[in-house]
Every structure is written in structure tokens, then in C-alpha cells.
C-alpha positions in Angstrom: 140.1 118.4 122.5 138.8 121.9 122.2 140.3 123.6 119.2 141.9 120.5 117.8 142.8 121.0 114.2 144.8 119.9 111.2 147.6 121.8 109.5 146.0 120.5 106.3 143.2 123.0 106.8 144.9 125.7 108.9 148.5 126.6 107.9 149.0 129.0 110.9 147.8 127.3 114.1 148.1 129.5 117.2 149.5 126.9 119.6 148.5 126.2 122.4 145.0 127.5 121.5 144.8 125.2 118.5 146.3 121.7 118.4 147.6 120.2 115.2 146.4 116.7 115.9 146.8 116.0 112.2 150.1 117.4 110.9 152.5 117.2 108.0 154.8 114.2 108.1 157.9 115.3 110.1 160.2 114.9 107.1 158.2 117.6 105.2 158.2 120.2 108.0 161.2 122.2 106.5 160.0 122.1 102.9 158.5 125.4 101.7 156.6 124.0 98.8 155.2 120.5 99.5 154.1 119.8 95.9 155.3 116.4 94.9 156.0 115.3 98.4 153.1 112.9 99.0 153.5 109.5 100.5 152.5 107.5 97.4 152.1 103.8 96.7 151.7 100.6 98.8 153.0 100.7 102.4 153.0 98.0 105.0 150.7 98.2 108.1 151.0 96.1 111.2 147.5 95.4 112.6 146.8 95.0 116.3 145.2 91.6 117.2 141.7 91.9 118.7 140.8 95.0 116.6 138.1 95.2 114.0 140.7 95.8 111.3 142.6 92.7 112.3 139.4 90.7 112.2 138.5 92.0 108.8 141.9 91.3 107.2 142.6 88.1 109.1 146.3 88.7 109.1 148.8 90.9 111.0 150.7 92.7 108.1 148.8 94.1 105.2 149.6 96.6 102.4 147.5 99.5 101.4 148.0 102.2 98.8 148.6 105.8 100.1 148.3 109.3 98.7 148.8 111.8 101.4 151.3 114.0 103.3 149.5 114.4 106.6 149.4 112.0 109.6 148.5 111.8 113.2 150.8 114.0 115.2 152.5 111.5 117.6 152.8 114.2 120.3 149.0 113.5 120.8 149.1 109.7 120.4 148.9 108.9 124.2 146.2 111.5 124.8 144.1 110.2 121.9 144.4 106.6 123.2 143.6 107.8 126.7 140.4 109.4 125.4 139.3 106.0 123.8 140.8 106.0 120.4 142.1 102.6 119.3 145.2 102.6 117.1 144.6 99.4 115.2 147.3 99.7 112.6 150.8 101.3 112.6 153.8 101.4 110.3 156.3 98.6 110.9 158.6 101.1 112.6 155.7 102.2 114.9 156.2 105.8 113.8 153.0 106.3 111.8 149.4 105.7 112.7 147.8 103.8 109.7 144.4 102.8 111.1 142.2 103.9 114.0 139.0 102.7 115.5 136.5 103.6 118.2 136.2 100.8 120.7 132.6 101.2 121.7 131.2 102.0 118.2 129.5 99.3 116.1 131.9 100.0 113.2 134.2 103.0 113.1 137.4 102.1 111.3 139.5 104.7 109.5 142.5 104.1 107.3 145.3 106.3 105.8 145.1 104.0 102.8 142.9 104.4 99.8 140.8 101.3 100.1 138.9 102.1 96.9 142.0 101.3 94.8 141.8 97.6 95.8 138.1 97.1 95.8 136.1 95.6 93.0 132.3 95.0 92.5 132.7 91.3 92.9 135.6 91.4 95.3 135.1 94.3 97.8 137.8 95.4 100.1 137.7 93.6 103.5 136.9 96.8 105.4 134.1 97.7 103.0 132.6 94.2 103.4 132.8 94.4 107.2 131.2 97.8 107.2 128.2 96.4 105.4 128.1 93.4 107.6 128.2 95.6 110.8 125.4 97.8 109.4 123.2 94.7 108.7 123.9 93.3 112.2 123.3 96.7 113.8 119.9 96.8 112.2 119.0 93.3 113.5 119.3 91.3 110.3 121.5 88.4 109.8 124.1 88.7 107.1 124.5 85.9 104.6 127.9 84.2 104.5 
């Protein structure tokens, strides 16, 4: 979308010339000073079967830690899906987009969660492991199991 933007970067968007595809969480819209209003801690995420995220985790409901106050603006959800974005994870109430993917990309998975909080050198996060696996496969080498 031409002029797509995020209110995280541009406080005053001149709609309809600029579209806040990423916006403040609705419950924060009327708060003048958003300090101390982040979505913090572990939150559940329902994964969509058949997605890269579902394959990486191997289960339908996962929990990831968050630290943000911005999210996908649901007014654009259908338009984004129509343009090829895969919403692979949502909040249990279906209100918030938690993970996205690009269907025809070797490995493009994005998460609202901070995966680094749950990753360890000898026990990497599942999405990190699958990113490395996809890179190795993409370059024609066979990953070890």
C-alpha cells in the first residue's frame, strides 16, 4: 500500500494519504501519555495449522513474551490477507495478530513476541531453529537432524 505507515513512527498521519497499518492497541487510543502501558509478559497465541509457525512449534496454542503497545490495525486485516499476507497466529479472542508469514517466501515469519527471551545456546527457540534450517535448505545443503 502506498504511504502505509505506523503510528509508532509518525504520530500525526494524514489519513487517507497515509495508512496506519500498525497502530496503538485500541485500549490505548484515548491515553495522552502511553508510558507504562505496554503489553508485557507471556500471552497465548493460537497458531493456524498448515503454517510455518505451526510446523515449527508443533502445537496449536503457544505462549510468547511481549513488550509492545502497537499491533496490526484490524481495519486492514482483510486487505493484507488479500495481498498475500498469512496471519499464522492470533490471540485466542481473534482480536490481535500475533504472527505473520509470507506464503511464497522460503522463510518469512514475524512475531509480536520476543523470542530471544526463550532461546538458549543449547536450546534455541523453535522459530530460530527453523530459520536456520530453511536457510540451509535454501542453499541446497541438507540439515542434520
